[in-house]
N, C-alpha and C positions, 0 to 999 in steps of 0.2 A: 405474383409470387405463389408458389405451390406450398401449402402448409401440410406437412405430413403429421401423423399421429405422434404426440409427445405429451409429457406430463411436466407441469411447472408447479412446484410447491413453495409457499412462502412461510417464513418463520414468524414467531411472535415478537414483533419489534415495532418501534415507533420512531420516526424522525421528525425533528422540529427545526425549521429553518428560519433565520431572520436575525438582523442586527439586534443585539441586546438580549437574545433568548436565554443566555446563561442565568439571567435573573430568575428564571422559572425553576431553578434547581431546587429551591426550598420546597416547592409544591411537588416536584418529581420525587424527592426523597420521601415526603410524607405519604405519597401514594403507595409506598411499599409497606406501610404499617409501622410497627415499632422497629425502626431501623437503627442499626449500629454500623455506622459508615467508616470504612477504611478508605482513606483518600490517598491517591497516587498522583504525584506530579513529577514530570521530568524537568531537566535543567532549563528548557526553554519556556516552561510554564511557572517557574518559581515566583515571578512577579504577580501571579494570580492567586498565590497561596492564601494570603490574608482574606481577600474577597471571597474566595471559595469556602474557606472555613467558616466565615460569617454566614454564608448562605446555607450551609449544612447545619449550623447551630449546635444544639445540645446532642444531636444524633451522632456527632463525630467522636470516634473512639481512638483513632490513630491517623497520623499523616506520615506517608513514606515518600522520600525524595531521592533515594539512591536507585536511579534507573539507568540501565545500560542497554545499548542496542543488541539485538539478537538474543536477549534474555539468557544470560549465563545461568546454568542450573544452580550453582551455589547461591546466587543472588535470589533466585526464585524460592529456594528452600528457606532462606532467612526471612523473606517476606511472609511466606506461608506460616512460619512459626509464630510471627507476631499476630497474624490474623487469628490463629488458634488461641493465642494467649488473651486477646482482647474480646473474643467472642463476636467479632464482626460478622454481619449477615448481609451486607450490601457494599459493593465496590463502586467508587467513583474515580474515574481516571481522567486527568486533564493533561493534554500535551499531544505529542506526535505518536507515531507507530510504536515506539519503544515503551511509552507509558501504557498504551493499550495492550501491548504484548505482555507486559508484566501482569496486568489485570487479568488477562486471559489465562496465564499460567496459574494464578491463584484460583480463578473460577473453575479451572479444570480439576484441581485437587479438592476444593472445598464446596463445589457445586453452588456457587453464589451468583446472583444476578449482578450485572454491570450497568452503570450509567456512564456514558462516554461523552466528553466534551473535547472534540478535536481542535488543535491549534495549528495543524498542518493539513496537507492534502493527501495523507498516506492512504486513507480508505480502508485500513485494516479493521476499523470499527464496524464495517459492514459484512464481515466474513466470519465463518465458523472455523477458520484456520488459525492454528497456534504454532509457535515454534520455540524450541529450547535448544541451547547450544552447550556442548561439552566435548572436550578432547578434539577440538578443531572440526567438529561436525555439527551441523545444524539439523536437528530432527524436527520435521513438521508433521502435523496431523490435523484432523477435523473432528469437532464435537459441537453440537448445537448449544451446549451450555455456555460456551465462551463468546457467543454472539451477544453484544450489548442489547439490553432490552429497550433502552432509550438512548438516543443520540441527539445532542443539542448542537446544531451547526450555527455558530455565531461568527459571522464574517469579521466583526470587530476584533476578534481575538487573533486574527491572522495578519493584521496590518503591520505589526512589528516584526514580522518574519524577515530576516535578511534575504536579499535577492537570490543568493545562491541556494538557500534552503527552500525558498518559494519555488524556484525553477526545478530543482531536483525532486522535491516532493510532488510537484505536479506531474513530472514524468513518471514517477512511481505509480501514480493513479492512472496515467495514460497507458502504461504497460498492462495494467489490469484489464482495461477494456479491450485493447488490441489483441492480447493473447486469448481472451475468453471467446473470441470469434471462432477459434478452431480447437479450443480445449475440450476435453471429455465432459459431456453433460450440456454442451451448448444446444440451444434450440431457438426458434424464432423470437421468443420473448427475451431471452438473454441477449440475443443479437441486437434487437431493437434498443434495449437499455444500453448496451455497450456502445453502439454508434451514437446514441444521444450523449453519452459521456465523452466520447472523442470530440464531437462537435463543440460541446460546451467548453472543454479544456482548450481546444485549438483556438476558439474565438476569444476566450477570456485571458489566457496566459500572456499573450503579447500586451494586452491592455494593462494587466497588473504589473508587468515588468516595466512598462513605460510610466505608469502612474501608481505607485505602491499604495496610495491612500484611497484609491477608487473602490469604495465599499461595494458598489453594485457589481463590478467585475470580480471582486474577491468572492462575493456571494455566488456568482455564476461558477467560479472555479471550484468552490466547495460543493456546489450541486453536481458538477461534472465528476468530482472525486467520489462523491457518494454513489452516483450511478455506476462508476467504474468498480467501486468496492462491492456493490451488489452483484455485479456479473462475476467478479472473482469468487465471491462466496457461493454462487450458484453453479460454478464449473470447477474443474480440477486444475490447479496450476500445472503448467506443462514446461516445454522446452526452455523458453526464456527465463522463467522464474526459477527453475532448477539450477540453471547456470548461475544466476544471481545469488541464490542461497549458498552455493559453494563458495563464491567469491566473498560473501560475507562471513559465513560460518568458519571457513578454513583460513582465509587470509585477512579477516577483520575489516573488510571494506564496508563503508557506509552503504546501507541497503539502497537508499534512494539514488545515490550517485552511481551505483552499479547499474541501475535501471536505465539511467539517461545515456550511459555509454553503450550498453549491450543491446538495448531494444532495436535500434536501427539495423544492426548486423544480424540479429536473430530473425528479424522479419525478412531481410535480404536473402537469408538462407532458405526460408520456408516459402517465400513468395511464388516460386515456380509451381508449387503444389497447391496454391490457393488462389486461383484466378478470380473466383466470385468474391472472396473476402477482400482481395486487393481492390477490386472495383468498388466495393462498399466503403472501404477505408479512403479511397481516393475521393469519393463524394464528400465524406465527412471532413477530410483534411483539405479539400479544395486543391487537389494536385492530380497529376497523371497516374493512372493505374500501374504503369511500369516503373514509377519512381516513388512509391510510397515510402520505402526505406530511406531513400535520399531525402525526402521531405521531412521525415521524422528527425533525421540528422540535422537538417537545416533549422528546424524548430528548436532543437537542443542548442545549437550554436547561437542562434539569435537570442535565446533565453539566458545565455551565459552559464550554462551548466556544463559539467565535464563531458568531453567527447573522446577521451583517451584513457585507457586503463593505466598507461604509464604515469599519467598525471595524478592518479589515485594511489600511487605507491606500489603497484604490482610490478614484479620483475619479469623480464622476458623469460627467465628460467622457470618461472612459476606456471607458465601457460600449459605445459604438458601435464603437470599434476592436476591443474584445474580442469582440463579437458577430460582426463581419465575419471576424475571423481564425478563430474557432471554427467558423463555418458552412463555411468553406473546408476545414477539417480533417475534418469529420464525413462519413463515407462511407455509413453505414447507420443507420437509426433506425426504430422501429416506427410512428412518427407523422411525417408530412411536416412540414417546418419551413422557415422563412426566417431570414435574419439578424435581421429585425425581431422574430420570435418569441423568438429567443435574447436579444435586447436587452431585451425585456419581462420575460423570466425573470430576467435579471441585475438589472433594476431592482427587482423584488420582493426579490431576494437582497440588493441594495444597501441597501434600506430596512429589511431584517430582518423583513419581514412573515411571519406564519404562513400557510402555504398553506391555502386554503379546501377543504373537502370537495367531492368530485365531485358535481355536481348530477344 
């Protein structure tokens, strides 16, 4: 491999992996000094509220449980007002990407540090990317302040995830790694991390789906999601992610579900312009280089996650608007495209067709 000149910068962050590591939250909070903790839990993490509040102890000043996907602006403003009123100076978020997303929205306005405890495989806890939604439009940006300072990866917290959430969340993470291979800012280090993430997810996801209580496999899946999140944070979200943001922000589609459906078709479109990356992905996925997109579709199907936009409630009449909005959002891509190309891609995704091998 030829390594050209490049720069790779790391952020001030720390990751702790292992079953039961959530018990270290007390010490983590104490490490920030005189902390006033604002705790955020989404619906999937409410069973952890009592345990988490006890671990935080007297440092807790408020608990927030009204969490919605895509972070609606009015919701973020309400949470920000309570943070101001309580004088909170540290955010702790427990749950999936929506919980992390709300914490990021608060961190952005109040410049506060975050401790994240993921209970899904979203990977957003590893990025400087934030998103806010208003008027059927999801606006994204990047700011180092929203990157959690500490992330506690406790595989025990993912055991109760329903199978459909596990699969879709893992595909969300997989999409981060796959697209970072050709996104703006990619380099040999981000590529190595991305491919490690793909391997870990590809190897562990079938095991988790077969045996949901397999802690070792769930730990490997969390590791793969973390690697994928790092690469997403180090590169700029591109073609596939912009399409999914439109589907979520404009049509209210669950973000992880959109990834599982769209990813194979986005890769099928870009594959002719990415021979090296397809070869790398083929090695990581243990498939043929001309059938990477199809293999991703097969993995989605085997994992029981959605493979059709129609099944997610999108109407065929929505495809034109979705394509036009996405085309306006995408700034760079390895292959030239039109709104018509995106609409054709979305039509295949709508019908749930398996992408064909590259000729």
